[in-house]
Structures are given as structure tokens and as C-alpha cells.
All heavy atoms as an XYZ file, in Angstrom:
711
protein
N     -50.124     -3.316    -36.612
C     -50.129     -1.911    -36.300
C     -48.827     -1.303    -36.849
O     -47.746     -1.835    -36.624
C     -50.218     -1.727    -34.783
C     -50.300     -0.287    -34.374
S     -50.397     -0.041    -32.586
C     -51.991     -0.717    -32.202
N     -48.952     -0.190    -37.559
C     -47.784      0.444    -38.163
C     -46.957      1.185    -37.116
O     -47.403      1.432    -35.996
C     -48.218      1.413    -39.259
O     -48.797      2.568    -38.690
N     -45.747      1.557    -37.502
C     -44.853      2.292    -36.602
C     -45.467      3.639    -36.219
O     -45.372      4.073    -35.072
C     -43.507      2.486    -37.292
C     -42.447      3.048    -36.422
C     -41.114      3.073    -37.150
C     -40.037      3.621    -36.243
N     -38.729      3.645    -36.888
N     -46.131      4.286    -37.192
C     -46.788      5.567    -36.933
C     -47.907      5.401    -35.917
O     -48.032      6.180    -34.977
C     -47.325      6.152    -38.246
C     -48.109      7.416    -38.058
C     -47.462      8.619    -37.809
C     -49.494      7.407    -38.113
C     -48.179      9.788    -37.629
C     -50.220      8.569    -37.937
C     -49.559      9.764    -37.692
N     -48.728      4.369    -36.083
C     -49.827      4.114    -35.146
C     -49.306      3.817    -33.736
O     -49.895      4.253    -32.747
C     -50.691      2.955    -35.638
C     -51.494      3.288    -36.874
C     -52.171      2.076    -37.485
O     -51.631      0.941    -37.341
O     -53.222      2.254    -38.108
N     -48.193      3.095    -33.655
C     -47.596      2.818    -32.345
C     -47.112      4.099    -31.682
O     -47.263      4.268    -30.470
C     -46.435      1.837    -32.490
C     -46.865      0.437    -32.786
C     -45.676     -0.481    -32.915
C     -46.107     -1.887    -33.301
N     -44.956     -2.787    -33.477
N     -46.528      4.999    -32.479
C     -46.057      6.260    -31.926
C     -47.224      7.113    -31.442
O     -47.169      7.694    -30.357
C     -45.236      7.030    -32.964
C     -44.694      8.380    -32.519
C     -43.765      8.214    -31.322
C     -43.984      9.065    -33.662
N     -48.296      7.180    -32.219
C     -49.483      7.932    -31.801
C     -50.035      7.351    -30.511
O     -50.364      8.081    -29.572
C     -50.562      7.945    -32.911
C     -51.881      8.495    -32.389
C     -50.092      8.735    -34.116
N     -50.103      6.041    -30.430
C     -50.606      5.385    -29.218
C     -49.694      5.685    -28.025
O     -50.168      5.920    -26.917
C     -50.696      3.878    -29.457
C     -51.351      3.118    -28.335
C     -51.464      1.649    -28.663
O     -50.572      1.068    -29.273
N     -52.579      1.054    -28.268
N     -48.388      5.711    -28.257
C     -47.437      6.001    -27.192
C     -47.600      7.430    -26.675
O     -47.577      7.670    -25.476
C     -46.018      5.794    -27.725
C     -44.942      5.793    -26.707
C     -43.612      5.432    -27.377
C     -42.502      5.300    -26.384
N     -41.222      4.969    -27.034
N     -47.811      8.387    -27.596
C     -48.021      9.783    -27.202
C     -49.334      9.922    -26.442
O     -49.399     10.596    -25.412
C     -47.997     10.712    -28.437
C     -48.471     12.117    -28.083
C     -46.595     10.784    -29.027
N     -50.386      9.292    -26.940
C     -51.695      9.415    -26.305
C     -51.776      8.714    -24.953
O     -52.536      9.133    -24.089
C     -52.789      8.879    -27.234
C     -53.082      9.717    -28.474
C     -54.121      9.032    -29.343
C     -53.521     11.113    -28.110
N     -50.981      7.664    -24.764
C     -51.048      6.923    -23.496
C     -50.510      7.740    -22.325
O     -50.989      7.601    -21.205
C     -50.274      5.607    -23.604
O     -48.881      5.841    -23.563
N     -49.503      8.576    -22.576
C     -48.941      9.398    -21.517
C     -48.049      8.658    -20.549
O     -47.634      9.199    -19.539
N     -47.710      7.423    -20.846
C     -46.906      6.631    -19.926
C     -45.404      6.790    -20.126
O     -44.634      6.458    -19.247
C     -47.266      5.150    -20.053
C     -48.613      4.873    -19.459
C     -48.916      3.409    -19.483
N     -50.260      3.292    -20.035
C     -50.685      2.302    -20.760
N     -49.903      1.302    -21.050
N     -51.920      2.279    -21.208
N     -44.996      7.281    -21.293
C     -43.553      7.371    -21.554
C     -43.207      8.680    -22.260
O     -42.542      8.688    -23.287
C     -43.096      6.177    -22.381
O     -43.824      6.116    -23.587
N     -43.648      9.786    -21.686
C     -43.418     11.096    -22.304
C     -41.936     11.430    -22.438
O     -41.541     12.138    -23.351
C     -44.119     12.200    -21.513
C     -45.625     12.150    -21.670
O     -46.121     11.423    -22.555
O     -46.308     12.851    -20.907
N     -41.113     10.946    -21.544
C     -39.672     11.241    -21.578
C     -38.906     10.295    -22.489
O     -37.709     10.457    -22.680
C     -39.080     11.147    -20.179
S     -39.728     12.370    -19.050
N     -39.577      9.306    -23.038
C     -38.885      8.273    -23.807
C     -39.351      8.231    -25.262
O     -39.459      7.166    -25.845
C     -39.079      6.915    -23.128
C     -38.099      5.892    -23.614
O     -37.013      6.220    -24.062
N     -38.488      4.631    -23.537
N     -39.624      9.399    -25.850
C     -40.068      9.464    -27.241
C     -38.961     10.105    -28.064
O     -38.450     11.167    -27.715
C     -41.387     10.232    -27.362
C     -42.489      9.453    -26.638
C     -41.755     10.472    -28.814
C     -43.844     10.077    -26.640
N     -38.598      9.447    -29.142
C     -37.529      9.916    -30.001
C     -37.886     11.264    -30.607
O     -38.990     11.453    -31.117
C     -37.270      8.874    -31.091
C     -36.040      9.171    -31.881
O     -35.962     10.172    -32.575
N     -35.080      8.280    -31.785
N     -36.948     12.208    -30.569
C     -37.186     13.568    -31.049
C     -37.548     13.586    -32.534
O     -38.523     14.229    -32.932
C     -35.944     14.438    -30.797
C     -36.094     15.838    -31.288
C     -36.838     16.768    -30.572
C     -35.508     16.244    -32.477
C     -36.989     18.069    -31.029
C     -35.649     17.533    -32.939
C     -36.389     18.445    -32.221
N     -36.790     12.889    -33.353
C     -37.060     12.912    -34.800
C     -38.400     12.261    -35.140
O     -39.095     12.700    -36.054
C     -35.932     12.238    -35.573
O     -35.803     10.888    -35.197
N     -38.786     11.233    -34.402
C     -40.090     10.600    -34.624
C     -41.226     11.550    -34.267
O     -42.249     11.584    -34.948
C     -40.216      9.309    -33.824
C     -39.360      8.184    -34.341
C     -39.487      6.920    -33.512
O     -40.045      6.975    -32.393
O     -39.028      5.871    -33.985
N     -41.045     12.336    -33.197
C     -42.070     13.289    -32.796
C     -42.208     14.393    -33.849
O     -43.318     14.813    -34.168
C     -41.744     13.877    -31.424
C     -42.857     14.645    -30.740
C     -44.071     13.752    -30.495
C     -42.373     15.230    -29.431
N     -41.094     14.828    -34.421
C     -41.131     15.823    -35.500
C     -41.877     15.267    -36.709
O     -42.708     15.946    -37.307
C     -39.716     16.237    -35.898
S     -38.850     17.195    -34.645
N     -41.598     14.015    -37.060
C     -42.280     13.370    -38.182
C     -43.774     13.248    -37.915
O     -44.592     13.449    -38.814
C     -41.672     11.977    -38.438
O     -40.282     12.132    -38.691
C     -42.333     11.295    -39.616
N     -44.144     12.945    -36.672
C     -45.550     12.847    -36.295
C     -46.272     14.170    -36.550
O     -47.342     14.191    -37.159
C     -45.673     12.452    -34.821
C     -47.087     12.439    -34.259
C     -47.628     11.025    -34.299
C     -47.110     12.950    -32.850
N     -45.676     15.271    -36.115
C     -46.300     16.580    -36.302
C     -46.414     16.935    -37.781
O     -47.436     17.455    -38.229
C     -45.503     17.652    -35.559
C     -45.605     17.593    -34.040
C     -44.607     18.542    -33.402
C     -47.011     17.908    -33.577
N     -45.381     16.638    -38.545
C     -45.416     16.920    -39.983
C     -46.477     16.076    -40.680
O     -47.134     16.538    -41.606
C     -44.040     16.706    -40.585
C     -43.043     17.759    -40.108
C     -41.596     17.427    -40.407
O     -41.334     16.436    -41.122
O     -40.726     18.170    -39.922
N     -46.671     14.850    -40.228
C     -47.705     13.986    -40.789
C     -49.095     14.554    -40.542
O     -49.985     14.443    -41.380
C     -47.593     12.564    -40.201
O     -46.292     12.064    -40.472
C     -48.638     11.641    -40.804
N     -49.295     15.194    -39.396
C     -50.579     15.824    -39.078
C     -50.731     17.196    -39.720
O     -51.693     17.900    -39.448
C     -50.774     15.922    -37.563
C     -51.215     14.627    -36.935
C     -50.390     13.974    -36.029
C     -52.437     14.053    -37.244
C     -50.786     12.785    -35.443
C     -52.837     12.873    -36.670
C     -52.009     12.233    -35.772
N     -49.769     17.602    -40.561
C     -49.915     18.831    -41.330
C     -49.314     20.068    -40.700
O     -49.588     21.185    -41.160
N     -48.519     19.919    -39.672
C     -47.876     21.071    -39.049
C     -46.691     21.524    -39.899
O     -45.977     20.704    -40.472
C     -47.385     20.729    -37.636
C     -48.463     20.684    -36.611
C     -49.241     19.548    -36.439
C     -48.717     21.780    -35.802
C     -50.242     19.497    -35.487
C     -49.720     21.741    -34.837
C     -50.476     20.598    -34.688
N     -46.510     22.823    -39.991
C     -45.342     23.407    -40.639
C     -44.313     23.680    -39.557
O     -44.655     23.819    -38.392
C     -45.716     24.727    -41.326
C     -46.764     24.523    -42.383
O     -46.629     23.696    -43.267
N     -47.838     25.275    -42.283
N     -43.054     23.783    -39.968
C     -42.053     24.077    -38.949
C     -41.035     25.079    -39.451
O     -40.850     25.260    -40.646
C     -41.361     22.800    -38.469
C     -40.381     22.254    -39.474
O     -40.546     22.423    -40.664
N     -39.382     21.575    -39.008
N     -40.442     25.751    -38.487
C     -39.288     26.590    -38.752
C     -38.282     26.288    -37.655
O     -38.647     25.955    -36.521
C     -39.659     28.058    -38.821
C     -40.130     28.676    -37.553
C     -40.459     30.163    -37.763
N     -40.549     30.836    -36.480
C     -41.665     31.038    -35.824
N     -42.808     30.622    -36.332
N     -41.665     31.652    -34.671
N     -37.031     26.374    -38.012
C     -35.977     26.019    -37.077
C     -35.139     27.257    -36.798
O     -34.712     27.953    -37.726
C     -35.099     24.888    -37.631
C     -35.947     23.653    -37.902
C     -33.960     24.565    -36.669
C     -35.235     22.561    -38.660
N     -34.948     27.528    -35.525
C     -34.116     28.644    -35.107
C     -33.172     28.116    -34.027
O     -33.573     27.930    -32.883
C     -34.980     29.785    -34.575
C     -34.210     31.057    -34.334
C     -35.133     32.213    -34.061
C     -34.302     33.481    -33.984
N     -35.142     34.650    -33.781
N     -31.954     27.839    -34.429
C     -31.004     27.203    -33.511
C     -31.442     25.779    -33.238
O     -31.680     25.002    -34.154
N     -31.560     25.431    -31.968
C     -32.005     24.087    -31.609
C     -33.521     24.020    -31.421
O     -34.070     22.956    -31.149
C     -31.322     23.632    -30.317
O     -31.726     24.456    -29.236
N     -34.202     25.141    -31.584
C     -35.653     25.187    -31.407
C     -36.359     24.842    -32.718
O     -36.120     25.464    -33.737
C     -36.096     26.592    -30.953
C     -35.595     26.968    -29.611
N     -36.370     26.895    -28.489
C     -34.384     27.406    -29.201
C     -35.665     27.285    -27.445
N     -34.448     27.601    -27.855
N     -37.217     23.856    -32.663
C     -38.053     23.473    -33.789
C     -39.464     23.943    -33.442
O     -40.089     23.409    -32.531
C     -38.026     21.962    -33.995
C     -36.675     21.454    -34.398
N     -36.448     20.933    -35.641
C     -35.494     21.405    -33.735
C     -35.185     20.573    -35.729
N     -34.581     20.852    -34.564
N     -39.949     24.935    -34.184
C     -41.225     25.556    -33.863
C     -42.261     25.086    -34.883
O     -42.091     25.284    -36.082
C     -41.101     27.091    -33.858
C     -40.038     27.488    -32.825
C     -42.437     27.740    -33.550
C     -39.547     28.894    -32.943
N     -43.312     24.442    -34.384
C     -44.361     23.881    -35.240
C     -45.643     24.692    -35.085
O     -46.020     25.062    -33.982
C     -44.618     22.417    -34.873
C     -43.518     21.512    -35.352
C     -42.395     21.281    -34.571
C     -43.584     20.911    -36.593
C     -41.366     20.480    -35.022
C     -42.569     20.099    -37.050
C     -41.463     19.889    -36.269
O     -40.447     19.102    -36.733
N     -46.298     24.917    -36.217
C     -47.546     25.671    -36.238
C     -48.422     25.126    -37.351
O     -47.943     24.477    -38.285
C     -47.270     27.170    -36.436
C     -46.505     27.469    -37.706
C     -47.163     27.830    -38.879
C     -45.120     27.371    -37.740
C     -46.464     28.084    -40.045
C     -44.414     27.626    -38.895
C     -45.089     27.981    -40.050
O     -44.388     28.220    -41.211
N     -49.704     25.391    -37.226
C     -50.667     24.913    -38.218
C     -51.826     25.882    -38.277
O     -52.286     26.385    -37.241
C     -51.169     23.516    -37.835
C     -52.118     22.909    -38.843
C     -52.486     21.500    -38.456
C     -53.446     20.943    -39.489
N     -53.777     19.555    -39.251
N     -52.297     26.149    -39.474
C     -53.450     27.028    -39.662
C     -54.670     26.397    -38.991
O     -54.916     25.204    -39.103
C     -53.718     27.218    -41.156
C     -54.753     28.269    -41.444
C     -54.907     28.520    -42.938
O     -53.900     28.502    -43.642
O     -56.051     28.716    -43.363
N     -55.399     27.209    -38.247
C     -56.577     26.727    -37.545
C     -56.296     26.286    -36.117
O     -57.209     25.955    -35.375
N     -55.027     26.251    -35.746
C     -54.643     25.891    -34.384
C     -53.913     27.080    -33.791
O     -52.915     27.542    -34.334
C     -53.767     24.625    -34.366
C     -54.596     23.441    -34.867
C     -53.220     24.368    -32.971
C     -53.891     22.125    -34.868
N     -54.442     27.589    -32.679
C     -53.906     28.810    -32.071
C     -52.548     28.613    -31.407
O     -51.720     29.506    -31.399
C     -54.891     29.366    -31.046
C     -56.213     29.774    -31.684
O     -56.198     30.163    -32.865
O     -57.244     29.693    -31.002
N     -52.330     27.448    -30.830
C     -51.099     27.193    -30.103
C     -49.948     26.858    -31.049
O     -50.165     26.346    -32.134
C     -51.280     26.026    -29.119
C     -52.281     26.293    -28.034
C     -53.683     25.839    -28.395
O     -53.958     25.604    -29.583
O     -54.512     25.727    -27.490
N     -48.733     27.154    -30.594
C     -47.546     26.698    -31.314
C     -46.820     25.705    -30.419
O     -47.000     25.691    -29.199
C     -46.604     27.857    -31.696
C     -46.087     28.583    -30.453
C     -47.260     28.812    -32.655
C     -44.936     29.511    -30.760
N     -46.016     24.865    -31.027
C     -45.275     23.851    -30.294
C     -43.793     24.121    -30.497
O     -43.321     24.187    -31.631
C     -45.638     22.435    -30.783
C     -47.129     22.192    -30.581
C     -44.813     21.387    -30.054
C     -47.647     20.987    -31.303
N     -43.083     24.276    -29.415
C     -41.658     24.549    -29.448
C     -40.923     23.313    -28.936
O     -41.015     22.981    -27.753
C     -41.346     25.773    -28.580
C     -39.896     26.171    -28.643
O     -39.082     25.542    -29.308
N     -39.566     27.208    -27.920
N     -40.238     22.614    -29.829
C     -39.521     21.397    -29.451
C     -38.022     21.649    -29.419
O     -37.494     22.372    -30.264
C     -39.784     20.272    -30.457
C     -41.188     19.740    -30.598
C     -41.221     18.678    -31.673
C     -41.684     19.179    -29.295
N     -37.361     21.029    -28.460
C     -35.914     21.031    -28.387
C     -35.470     19.610    -28.092
O     -36.049     18.943    -27.226
C     -35.413     21.935    -27.270
C     -35.628     23.392    -27.516
C     -35.200     24.184    -26.306
O     -35.957     24.305    -25.361
N     -33.996     24.702    -26.332
N     -34.440     19.148    -28.783
C     -33.948     17.795    -28.481
C     -33.181     17.769    -27.168
O     -32.563     18.755    -26.769
C     -33.019     17.484    -29.661
C     -32.589     18.814    -30.178
C     -33.730     19.762    -29.896
N     -33.266     16.648    -26.491
C     -32.512     16.419    -25.267
C     -31.984     14.993    -25.341
O     -32.731     14.039    -25.133
C     -33.402     16.618    -24.033
C     -32.681     16.437    -22.729
C     -31.789     17.399    -22.294
C     -32.899     15.313    -21.956
C     -31.117     17.233    -21.099
C     -32.236     15.142    -20.767
C     -31.338     16.101    -20.332
N     -30.709     14.847    -25.705
C     -30.105     13.520    -25.908
C     -30.911     12.667    -26.892
O     -31.222     11.519    -26.619
C     -29.944     12.784    -24.574
C     -28.973     13.475    -23.654
O     -28.045     14.140    -24.112
N     -29.187     13.346    -22.364
N     -31.288     13.241    -28.013
C     -32.063     12.579    -29.079
C     -33.481     12.197    -28.663
O     -34.160     11.470    -29.377
C     -31.336     11.351    -29.625
C     -30.058     11.719    -30.330
O     -29.980     12.765    -30.980
N     -29.043     10.888    -30.206
N     -33.917     12.643    -27.517
C     -35.287     12.408    -27.063
C     -36.010     13.745    -26.982
O     -35.398     14.801    -26.897
C     -35.309     11.749    -25.681
C     -34.610     10.415    -25.599
C     -35.396      9.352    -26.287
C     -34.709      8.003    -26.126
N     -35.372      6.960    -26.862
N     -37.324     13.699    -27.013
C     -38.132     14.908    -26.825
C     -38.320     15.131    -25.330
O     -38.369     14.178    -24.549
C     -39.478     14.748    -27.505
N     -38.403     16.370    -24.937
C     -38.683     16.684    -23.538
C     -40.143     16.344    -23.241
O     -40.981     16.305    -24.134
C     -38.400     18.155    -23.255
C     -36.920     18.501    -23.384
C     -36.664     19.935    -23.044
C     -35.184     20.248    -23.144
N     -34.885     21.645    -22.824
N     -40.457     16.107    -21.985
C     -41.785     15.625    -21.601
C     -42.876     16.671    -21.786
O     -43.982     16.353    -22.224
C     -41.778     15.136    -20.160
N     -42.609     17.937    -21.460
C     -43.690     18.928    -21.500
C     -44.225     19.186    -22.905
O     -45.433     19.343    -23.063
C     -43.289     20.227    -20.785
C     -42.252     21.070    -21.481
C     -42.620     22.046    -22.391
C     -40.906     20.900    -21.225
C     -41.668     22.817    -23.030
C     -39.951     21.664    -21.848
C     -40.332     22.623    -22.758
O     -39.396     23.388    -23.388
N     -43.416     19.210    -23.988
C     -44.050     19.378    -25.295
C     -44.832     18.136    -25.744
O     -45.794     18.256    -26.500
C     -42.898     19.691    -26.246
C     -41.653     19.433    -25.523
C     -41.971     19.323    -24.072
N     -44.430     16.959    -25.263
C     -45.195     15.748    -25.599
C     -46.593     15.857    -24.997
O     -47.590     15.540    -25.650
C     -44.463     14.477    -25.112
C     -45.319     13.236    -25.338
C     -43.114     14.336    -25.800
N     -46.683     16.364    -23.759
C     -47.990     16.574    -23.124
C     -48.795     17.608    -23.901
O     -50.007     17.461    -24.088
C     -47.808     17.037    -21.677
C     -47.217     15.985    -20.780
C     -46.928     16.524    -19.411
C     -46.176     15.501    -18.578
N     -45.771     16.042    -17.286
N     -48.124     18.657    -24.364
C     -48.796     19.700    -25.146
C     -49.330     19.114    -26.457
O     -50.466     19.395    -26.857
C     -47.818     20.838    -25.435
C     -48.408     21.985    -26.206
C     -47.372     23.051    -26.554
O     -46.172     22.839    -26.430
N     -47.848     24.186    -26.995
N     -48.548     18.281    -27.107
C     -48.981     17.652    -28.365
C     -50.170     16.748    -28.111
O     -51.130     16.746    -28.884
C     -47.806     16.886    -29.009
C     -46.751     17.883    -29.485
C     -48.280     16.002    -30.143
C     -45.418     17.265    -29.861
N     -50.143     15.980    -27.020
C     -51.271     15.099    -26.686
C     -52.551     15.910    -26.518
O     -53.606     15.566    -27.052
C     -50.958     14.305    -25.411
C     -52.063     13.379    -24.995
C     -51.721     12.440    -23.841
N     -50.992     13.046    -22.747
C     -49.685     12.841    -22.508
N     -48.979     12.059    -23.295
N     -49.107     13.418    -21.472
N     -52.468     17.037    -25.793
C     -53.656     17.890    -25.597
C     -54.151     18.462    -26.929
O     -55.361     18.535    -27.157
C     -53.336     19.014    -24.625
C     -53.275     18.563    -23.188
C     -53.244     19.722    -22.201
N     -52.152     20.656    -22.447
C     -50.963     20.610    -21.851
N     -50.714     19.668    -20.972
N     -50.035     21.505    -22.130
N     -53.225     18.863    -27.817
C     -53.637     19.415    -29.117
C     -54.313     18.367    -29.984
O     -55.301     18.660    -30.660
C     -52.434     19.997    -29.862
C     -51.864     21.303    -29.347
C     -50.663     21.713    -30.183
C     -52.910     22.391    -29.370
N     -53.759     17.158    -29.999
C     -54.343     16.088    -30.816
C     -55.775     15.795    -30.390
O     -56.653     15.561    -31.228
C     -53.496     14.819    -30.717
C     -52.107     14.864    -31.334
C     -51.378     13.550    -31.093
C     -52.165     15.178    -32.817
N     -56.020     15.838    -29.095
C     -57.363     15.566    -28.580
C     -58.267     16.785    -28.731
O     -59.399     16.676    -29.200
C     -57.291     15.092    -27.115
C     -56.552     13.754    -27.047
C     -58.681     14.986    -26.505
C     -56.180     13.307    -25.656
N     -57.778     17.965    -28.373
C     -58.585     19.185    -28.403
C     -59.086     19.505    -29.807
O     -60.248     19.844    -30.006
C     -57.758     20.358    -27.871
C     -58.477     21.696    -27.905
C     -57.588     22.802    -27.364
C     -58.278     24.152    -27.452
N     -57.403     25.225    -26.944
N     -58.205     19.399    -30.791
C     -58.575     19.743    -32.163
C     -59.029     18.532    -32.970
O     -59.170     18.596    -34.185
C     -57.413     20.459    -32.856
C     -57.175     21.828    -32.276
C     -56.174     22.051    -31.335
C     -57.970     22.912    -32.645
C     -55.957     23.302    -30.792
C     -57.752     24.162    -32.101
C     -56.750     24.361    -31.179
O     -56.538     25.601    -30.643
N     -59.204     17.416    -32.280
C     -59.729     16.189    -32.887
C     -58.912     15.765    -34.112
O     -59.476     15.367    -35.138
C     -61.209     16.343    -33.228
C     -62.055     16.555    -32.002
C     -63.527     16.656    -32.355
C     -64.422     16.696    -31.183
N     -64.402     17.687    -30.237
N     -57.603     15.855    -33.998
C     -56.726     15.393    -35.061
C     -56.628     13.875    -35.066
O     -56.284     13.259    -36.049
C     -55.333     16.010    -34.919
C     -55.282     17.534    -35.017
C     -53.871     18.037    -34.747
C     -55.748     18.009    -36.380
N     -56.949     13.292    -33.906
C     -56.934     11.850    -33.777
C     -58.131     11.441    -32.927
O     -58.514     12.151    -32.011
C     -55.603     11.376    -33.139
C     -55.418      9.868    -33.213
C     -55.489     11.814    -31.717
C     -55.022      9.389    -34.554
N     -58.718     10.338    -33.261
C     -59.837      9.863    -32.458
C     -59.337      8.765    -31.528
O     -58.472      7.976    -31.881
C     -60.971      9.290    -33.345
O     -60.436      8.264    -34.181
C     -61.572     10.387    -34.196
N     -59.876      8.724    -30.339
C     -59.482      7.727    -29.354
C     -60.474      6.572    -29.448
O     -61.680      6.757    -29.347
C     -59.485      8.324    -27.941
C     -58.495      9.477    -27.872
C     -59.141      7.246    -26.913
C     -58.539     10.241    -26.587
N     -59.922      5.359    -29.662
C     -60.770      4.174    -29.777
C     -60.778      3.420    -28.462
O     -59.757      3.269    -27.815
C     -60.229      3.247    -30.884
C     -60.258      3.846    -32.248
C     -59.676      2.896    -33.260
C     -59.632      3.519    -34.630
N     -59.004      2.628    -35.597
N     -61.937      2.949    -28.074
C     -62.043      2.093    -26.895
C     -61.767      0.670    -27.333
O     -62.261      0.208    -28.349
C     -63.450      2.173    -26.272
C     -63.714      3.549    -25.679
O     -62.744      4.196    -25.240
O     -64.886      3.947    -25.653
N     -60.985     -0.027    -26.532
C     -60.678     -1.414    -26.891
C     -61.354     -2.380    -25.965
O     -61.716     -2.133    -24.905
C     -59.166     -1.622    -26.840
C     -58.475     -0.816    -27.908
C     -56.991     -1.149    -28.003
O     -56.649     -2.323    -27.825
O     -56.195     -0.242    -28.230
């Protein structure tokens, strides 16, 4: 399993929302085709066809929990990732 797949699995599991590296989460969104603009410490991600925007701020090099939950809901709602049963 690749590092990217492990990160996606970690986001989708919901067990460690406070323990996800900020830069890895930014890379994840960019991999899924999100564009970003930076205003101060706010990293704002958006994508055509998706109504919601994602506002990320680093907290000690980690992502805050609430945007991780928002990203998980977007990945599932817009079917950017499929959930496999094991």
C-alpha cells in the first residue's frame, strides 16, 4: 500500500483526525484536483463542481480535526474515492 493510499485510509477511518500532517493533507487535496489560494495562514481549497470550500490552517504542523472531517464528507459525497469492503 502506497503512502498516499495509507493517508486516504487514515482520513476515511476517522480515528485520528487530530494526528494528520498538515502538508500531507494539502498534498492529498491537490492530488484530487483541488486548487488553492493562500491568505496568511489560511489555505483555501476549491474545485469546480464542488460547492463547498475547505479552509485549512496548520496547528503545530498538524491539520485541525474539523477540516479533516469536512474533507472526509466531501470525498464520500462527491464520490472522489470509493470505499472498499475488506
